[in-house]
C-alpha positions in Angstrom: 93.7 -58.8 74.1 90.3 -58.3 72.5 87.2 -59.0 74.5 84.7 -61.5 73.3 81.2 -60.4 72.3 79.7 -61.9 75.5 82.3 -60.2 77.7 81.8 -56.8 76.0 78.0 -57.2 76.5 78.5 -58.0 80.2 80.9 -55.1 80.7 78.4 -52.8 78.9 75.6 -53.7 81.2 77.9 -53.3 84.3 79.1 -49.9 83.1 75.6 -48.6 82.3 73.9 -50.0 85.4 76.6 -49.3 88.0 79.2 -47.0 86.5 77.0 -44.4 85.0 75.0 -43.7 88.1 78.2 -43.4 90.1 79.6 -41.0 87.5 76.4 -38.9 87.5 76.6 -38.6 91.3 80.3 -37.6 91.1 79.6 -35.0 88.3 76.8 -33.4 90.3 78.9 -33.4 93.5 81.7 -31.8 91.6 79.4 -29.0 90.3 78.0 -28.5 93.8 81.4 -28.2 95.3 82.5 -25.7 92.6 79.3 -23.7 93.3 80.1 -23.8 97.0 83.6 -22.5 96.5 83.1 -19.9 93.8 79.4 -19.2 93.7 76.8 -20.2 91.2 77.9 -20.1 87.6 75.6 -18.8 84.8 73.1 -21.3 83.3 74.9 -21.4 80.0 78.2 -22.3 81.6 76.5 -25.1 83.7 74.9 -26.4 80.5 78.3 -26.5 78.7 79.9 -28.3 81.7 77.1 -30.9 82.0 77.1 -31.6 78.2 80.9 -32.0 78.3 80.8 -34.3 81.3 78.0 -36.2 79.5 80.2 -37.0 76.5 83.4 -37.4 78.5 82.2 -40.5 80.4 81.7 -42.6 77.3 85.0 -41.9 75.6 87.1 -44.5 77.5 84.4 -47.1 77.0 83.9 -46.6 73.3 85.6 -49.9 72.3 83.4 -51.8 74.8 80.2 -50.3 73.5 81.0 -50.8 69.8 78.9 -53.5 68.1 77.1 -54.7 71.2 73.7 -54.0 69.8 74.3 -56.2 66.8 73.8 -60.0 66.7 76.6 -62.2 68.1 79.1 -62.7 65.4 80.4 -65.9 67.0 77.0 -67.6 67.0 76.4 -70.0 64.1 73.9 -68.8 61.5 70.3 -70.0 61.8 69.3 -72.5 59.1 
């Protein structure tokens, strides 16, 4: 079932305002745990991991984010 434009917009705000900060905390906690277990990784490896995690969070929400910045297609055109 496809989400309406309004529902996608609400989910987008919820994901960005609540989900993304939670994901950032989880990603940093994961890196800190790995550093505690195995020692500090080289800077280039940390950069690769953070960039990969930065792209990874958006992949499941791609369909929700698509087209949200455009005008509402269900709204009647202005005269």
